C-alpha positions as CSV (number, residue, x, y, z in Angstrom):
1,M,0.0,0.0,0.0
2,L,0.9,3.6,-0.3
3,H,0.7,5.8,2.7
4,N,0.4,9.5,3.0
5,F,1.9,10.8,6.3
6,T,1.1,14.5,6.0
7,A,-1.6,14.4,8.6
8,A,0.1,11.7,10.6
9,M,3.2,13.7,10.9
10,Q,1.2,16.6,12.3
11,R,-0.1,14.1,14.9
12,T,3.5,12.8,15.4
13,S,2.3,9.2,15.3
14,F,1.9,6.9,12.4
15,P,2.3,3.3,11.3
16,F,5.8,2.2,10.3
17,R,5.2,-0.9,8.2
18,I,4.7,0.1,4.5
19,P,4.1,-2.7,2.0
20,V,5.1,-2.1,-1.6
21,L,2.6,-1.2,-4.4
22,R,4.2,0.1,-7.6
23,V,7.0,-0.4,-10.2
24,L,9.2,2.1,-8.4
25,Y,8.0,0.7,-5.1
26,V,8.7,3.8,-3.0
27,V,7.2,5.9,-0.2
28,L,7.8,9.5,0.9
29,I,7.6,11.9,4.0
30,A,6.1,15.4,4.1
31,L,8.2,18.5,4.5
32,P,6.7,21.3,6.5
33,G,6.4,24.4,4.3
34,V,7.8,27.9,4.6
35,K,6.8,31.0,2.6
36,A,8.7,31.6,-0.6
37,S,8.2,33.5,-3.9
38,A,6.3,31.5,-6.4
39,S,6.6,31.4,-10.2
40,T,3.4,31.4,-12.3
41,D,5.5,29.8,-15.0
42,G,6.0,26.7,-12.9
43,V,9.0,24.5,-13.1
44,L,10.1,22.7,-16.3
45,L,10.3,18.9,-15.9
46,S,12.5,16.6,-17.9
47,R,11.1,13.4,-19.3
48,T,13.3,10.3,-19.3
49,T,13.3,7.3,-21.7
50,G,11.6,5.3,-18.9
51,N,8.6,7.8,-18.9
52,H,9.5,9.4,-15.6
53,L,9.4,13.1,-15.0
54,F,12.4,14.6,-13.2
55,A,12.5,17.9,-11.5
56,P,15.6,20.1,-10.8
57,V,15.8,20.6,-7.0
58,L,18.2,22.0,-4.5
59,V,18.9,19.9,-1.4
60,N,20.5,22.1,1.2
61,R,21.4,24.4,-1.7
62,K,23.1,21.6,-3.6
63,P,21.7,20.7,-7.1
64,A,19.9,17.4,-7.5
65,W,17.3,15.5,-9.6
66,F,14.1,14.3,-8.0
67,A,11.5,12.1,-9.7
68,V,7.9,13.4,-9.4
69,D,5.9,10.5,-8.1
70,T,2.2,10.7,-7.3
71,G,2.3,7.0,-6.3
72,A,4.6,7.6,-3.4
73,A,3.9,9.0,0.1
74,L,7.2,9.8,1.8
75,T,10.1,11.9,0.6
76,I,13.2,9.9,-0.2
77,V,16.8,10.9,-0.7
78,D,19.4,8.5,-2.1
79,A,21.2,7.1,1.0
80,K,24.5,7.0,-0.8
81,K,24.4,10.8,-1.4
82,A,23.1,11.8,2.1
83,H,26.5,13.0,3.3
84,I,27.3,14.9,0.0
85,L,23.9,16.6,0.1
86,G,24.5,17.7,3.7
87,L,21.8,15.6,5.4
88,A,22.2,15.0,9.2
89,S,20.7,12.3,11.4
90,L,17.6,13.2,13.3
91,G,18.1,14.3,16.9
92,K,16.1,13.1,19.9
93,T,14.2,16.4,20.0
94,V,12.4,15.6,16.8
95,E,9.1,13.8,17.5
96,L,9.5,11.3,14.8
97,P,11.0,7.8,14.8
98,N,14.6,7.3,13.9
99,Q,13.7,4.5,11.5
100,I,10.8,3.5,9.4
101,E,10.1,0.3,7.5
102,V,9.8,0.3,3.7
103,N,9.0,-2.9,1.9
104,D,9.6,-5.0,5.1
105,R,13.1,-3.4,5.5
106,V,14.2,-0.8,8.0
107,V,15.6,2.4,6.6
108,P,17.1,5.4,8.4
109,V,15.5,8.8,8.6
110,A,17.6,12.0,8.2
111,N,16.9,15.7,8.6
112,L,16.8,17.8,5.4
113,Q,17.4,21.5,6.2
114,N,16.0,22.9,3.0
115,L,14.4,21.5,-0.2
116,S,13.8,23.9,-3.1
117,L,11.9,23.2,-6.3
118,G,13.1,25.7,-8.9
119,T,13.2,28.9,-7.0
120,Q,10.5,27.8,-4.6
121,S,11.5,26.8,-1.0
122,L,9.6,23.8,0.3
123,G,11.1,24.1,3.8
124,S,12.8,21.5,6.0
125,G,11.8,18.1,7.4
126,P,12.6,14.4,7.7
127,V,13.3,12.2,4.8
128,A,13.8,8.5,4.3
129,L,17.2,7.3,3.1
130,I,17.1,4.5,0.6
131,D,19.7,3.4,-2.0
132,L,18.4,4.7,-5.3
133,T,21.6,4.1,-7.4
134,P,20.0,1.2,-9.3
135,F,17.3,3.6,-10.6
136,R,19.3,5.8,-12.9
137,A,17.7,7.3,-16.0
138,R,18.5,9.0,-19.4
139,L,16.8,12.1,-20.7
140,R,14.5,11.5,-23.6
141,T,15.7,14.5,-25.5
142,D,19.4,13.7,-25.8
143,G,20.2,10.6,-23.9
144,T,22.0,12.4,-21.1
145,A,22.4,10.2,-18.0
146,V,20.8,11.6,-14.9
147,P,20.8,10.1,-11.4
148,M,17.7,9.7,-9.3
149,D,18.9,11.6,-6.2
150,G,15.5,11.5,-4.6
151,I,11.7,11.3,-5.1
152,L,9.1,14.0,-4.6
153,G,5.9,12.4,-3.5
154,L,2.2,12.9,-2.8
155,D,2.8,14.4,0.6
156,I,4.5,17.5,-0.8
157,L,2.3,17.6,-3.9
158,E,-0.8,17.7,-1.7
159,R,0.6,20.2,0.7
160,Y,1.4,22.7,-2.1
161,R,-1.7,21.8,-4.2
162,A,0.5,20.8,-7.1
163,V,-0.6,20.8,-10.7
164,I,1.4,18.4,-12.9
165,D,1.0,19.1,-16.6
166,C,2.4,16.0,-18.2
167,S,2.0,17.2,-21.8
168,Q,3.7,20.5,-21.2
169,Q,6.1,18.9,-18.7
170,R,5.6,21.5,-16.0
171,I,4.8,21.4,-12.3
172,Y,3.1,24.3,-10.5
173,M,3.0,24.7,-6.7
174,Q,0.9,27.0,-4.5
175,I,3.4,28.4,-2.0
176,G,1.4,31.3,-0.8
177,S,-1.8,32.8,-2.1
178,P,-4.4,30.7,-3.9
179,T,-4.3,33.2,-6.7
180,E,-0.8,31.9,-7.6
181,L,-2.5,29.0,-9.6
182,A,-5.3,31.1,-11.1
183,A,-3.7,31.4,-14.5
184,V,-2.9,27.7,-14.6
185,Q,-6.5,26.9,-13.8
186,M,-7.7,29.2,-16.5
187,D,-5.4,27.6,-19.1
188,I,-6.7,24.2,-18.2
189,R,-10.3,25.3,-18.8
190,K,-9.3,26.7,-22.2
191,R,-8.1,23.3,-23.3
192,H,-11.6,21.7,-23.0
193,L,-10.3,18.5,-21.5
194,K,-12.3,15.7,-19.9
195,S,-12.1,15.6,-16.2
196,I,-12.8,13.1,-13.4
197,P,-12.6,13.3,-9.7
198,M,-9.6,11.9,-7.7
199,R,-9.6,11.0,-4.0
200,I,-6.7,10.9,-1.6
201,T,-7.3,7.9,0.6
202,R,-6.4,7.9,4.3
203,S,-3.6,5.4,3.4
204,G,-2.2,8.0,1.0
205,A,-3.1,6.7,-2.4
206,L,-4.4,9.0,-5.2
207,E,-7.5,7.0,-6.3
208,I,-9.7,7.1,-9.4
209,E,-12.5,4.8,-10.3
210,G,-12.9,2.9,-13.6
211,N,-14.1,-0.2,-15.3
212,L,-12.4,-3.2,-17.0
213,N,-14.7,-5.2,-19.3
214,G,-17.7,-4.1,-17.3
215,R,-16.3,-4.7,-13.8
216,R,-15.7,-1.8,-11.4
217,Y,-12.2,-1.2,-10.0
218,S,-10.2,1.5,-8.2
219,F,-6.9,2.6,-9.8
220,V,-4.0,4.5,-8.3
221,V,-2.7,7.5,-10.2
222,D,1.0,6.8,-10.5
223,T,3.4,9.1,-12.4
224,G,6.2,7.0,-11.0
225,G,5.0,3.9,-13.0
226,F,6.5,3.8,-16.5
227,T,3.3,2.2,-17.8
228,T,-0.3,1.3,-16.8
229,L,-0.1,-1.9,-14.8
230,L,-2.7,-4.5,-13.8
231,P,-2.3,-7.2,-11.3
232,V,-2.2,-10.7,-12.9
233,H,-5.5,-11.8,-11.2
234,V,-7.3,-8.7,-12.4
235,A,-6.3,-9.4,-16.0
236,T,-7.5,-13.0,-15.6
237,E,-10.8,-11.9,-14.1
238,S,-11.3,-9.4,-16.9
239,G,-10.5,-12.0,-19.6
240,I,-7.4,-10.1,-20.9
241,P,-5.1,-12.4,-22.8
242,V,-1.4,-12.2,-21.7
243,I,1.5,-11.7,-24.0
244,H,5.1,-12.5,-22.8
245,T,7.4,-9.5,-23.5
246,G,10.8,-10.3,-21.9
247,V,10.5,-7.0,-19.9
248,N,11.3,-7.0,-16.2
249,A,10.8,-4.4,-13.5
250,K,12.5,-4.1,-10.2
251,G,11.3,-2.0,-7.2
252,I,13.1,-0.7,-4.2
253,H,13.9,-3.5,-1.8
254,S,12.0,-5.9,-3.9
255,K,12.7,-8.7,-6.4
256,T,12.7,-8.3,-10.1
257,R,9.3,-9.2,-11.6
258,A,8.3,-10.0,-15.2
259,V,6.0,-7.5,-16.9
260,L,3.7,-9.0,-19.4
261,A,1.5,-7.2,-22.0
262,G,-2.2,-7.4,-22.6
263,I,-5.0,-5.6,-24.5
264,A,-8.1,-4.6,-22.5
265,P,-11.0,-4.6,-25.0
266,Q,-13.0,-2.2,-22.8
267,M,-11.4,0.2,-20.3
268,S,-12.9,3.3,-18.8
269,I,-12.0,5.8,-16.1
270,G,-14.7,7.8,-14.5
271,R,-17.5,7.9,-17.1
272,Y,-15.2,8.1,-20.1
273,N,-14.5,5.0,-22.3
274,L,-10.9,4.7,-23.4
275,G,-11.8,1.8,-25.7
276,T,-9.2,-0.9,-26.4
277,T,-6.2,-0.2,-24.2
278,V,-2.7,-1.8,-24.1
279,V,-1.7,-2.5,-20.5
280,G,1.2,-4.1,-18.6
281,I,0.5,-7.0,-16.4
282,T,2.6,-8.1,-13.5
283,D,2.6,-9.6,-10.0
284,L,1.6,-6.4,-8.1
285,P,1.2,-6.5,-4.3
286,P,-2.3,-6.0,-2.9
287,G,-3.5,-2.4,-3.1
288,P,-4.5,-0.1,-0.3
289,E,-7.3,-1.5,1.9
290,D,-9.3,1.7,1.9
291,L,-10.0,2.0,-1.8
292,R,-13.7,2.2,-2.7
293,Y,-13.5,-0.7,-5.0
294,E,-11.2,-3.7,-5.6
295,F,-7.7,-2.5,-6.5
296,G,-7.5,-2.7,-10.3
297,G,-3.9,-1.5,-10.8
298,L,-1.8,1.6,-11.5
299,L,-2.6,4.3,-14.0
300,G,0.9,5.0,-15.2
301,A,2.9,7.5,-17.1
302,D,2.1,6.2,-20.6
303,F,-1.5,7.2,-20.1
304,F,-0.6,10.8,-19.0
305,F,1.6,11.4,-22.0
306,Q,-0.7,9.8,-24.5
307,H,-3.8,11.6,-23.2
308,H,-2.2,14.9,-22.3
309,G,-2.9,14.3,-18.7
310,I,-3.0,17.0,-16.1
311,I,-3.0,15.9,-12.4
312,D,-4.5,18.7,-10.2
313,V,-3.6,17.3,-6.8
314,G,-5.0,20.4,-4.9
315,N,-8.4,20.2,-6.5
316,Q,-8.3,16.4,-6.8
317,K,-9.1,16.3,-10.5
318,L,-7.6,14.4,-13.4
319,Y,-7.8,16.1,-16.8
320,F,-7.2,14.2,-20.1
321,T,-8.2,13.8,-23.7
322,E,-10.6,10.9,-24.2
323,V,-8.7,9.8,-27.3
324,A,-4.9,9.2,-27.2
325,V,-3.2,12.0,-29.0
326,G,0.4,12.0,-27.6
327,G,3.1,9.5,-27.0
């Protein structure tokens, strides 16, 4: 499951055992915010060959790359770069545990003095330290290799009412006044996109509802997933034939799993029919227990690029074109 600890951190008590859910099986921690100047132009993101969106950040004033991941709930920094990025261990005065468990393994927690996205300061707070070195990437534009120095998750995206425009590859944050995102909202309305509601569950998943071959499911909106993925049993229940691909995916602190392919004859999200849809199929762990319907899988980055997706976390709306127009 994915867990969102924004509210839990404010209460200073939360569960520590976090099962895996996604392809980049990761979870993140919230950073308390501070006021900063905001840019109405947003921050330009870079798309990788693996369909991830990377944001330029400053960690304690040192440049780094963070993946933008709506399917993650706690902020992570690469454990092998913690010292270089100036992260210090948590002191006893901080009312948080010194360790949390991720994917059945204990990982340390460090204190990050300042995280900035573009010119916007997101403040200070605790972060989980996990070895991210296996998850390197290359930019789609020129093949330049980029490290995954950390992951920006749903906790921060929710706190700052983020709008992630996948087609324009930009992210907008509301640091101060609600009017900061007024121009962005107006631009979205001008595009005449379809929209469906999203819901942030108590466990920290960004949920939408949909159908597969006439059966109702809940899906998790996951920009960290390279493609839309269904659990094997869901594909079987929906009568989706499986095609072996030779593709494998490995998550943090988890084994490598085969990713199969399938064609869903009828897939819809909200009240919009996507028609025949190519999906990935793999041995996903069980979904969050507090979804409204049975966990149907992850709506991944391929959908957001093909359908010009905009994820409005603050207003909990997903915008998209009903017919695939991108790639």
